[in-house]
C-alpha positions, 0 to 999 in steps of 0.5 A, spaced: 499 500 500 501 507 498 502 512 503 498 518 502 503 524 504 501 531 505 505 536 502 503 543 500 503 546 494 508 548 490 510 555 487 509 555 480 515 559 475 509 563 473 508 566 480 514 566 482 515 573 476 508 574 478 510 576 485 517 579 484 514 584 478 509 585 483 514 589 489 514 596 488 521 596 485 519 591 480 525 586 478 531 587 473 531 580 468 538 577 472 533 577 478 528 574 474 533 570 471 536 567 479 529 566 481 525 562 475 532 558 473 530 560 466 535 563 461 534 570 459 530 570 453 525 565 457 524 570 462 523 574 456 517 570 453 514 570 460 513 577 461 510 578 453 505 572 455 503 576 461 502 582 456 498 577 452 495 575 458 493 582 460 497 584 464 501 591 464 508 591 465 512 598 465 519 598 463 524 603 467 532 603 465 536 605 470 541 610 472 546 605 474 553 603 469 552 596 467 546 595 470 539 592 465 531 595 466 527 593 472 520 591 469 515 592 473 506 589 474 503 596 473 496 594 472 494 586 473 488 582 472 484 584 478 486 591 477 479 595 475 484 601 471 
């Protein structure tokens, strides 16, 4: 007989991506890449998928040399704007 054990639900990589993008400061590609384990092109594809799903994602260039832009969800699906 197999023994049933209860495991908490795992957080999906898409959920991790949304959580990081929902922060006030947002996240850059490096942070999103290290949090998900995805390659850069996969992170950018996921950002495009979120846009197609109805999220508004703001892209801001940073003033720090050598740092890439940061991305942030400004309008989500449940946001009435």
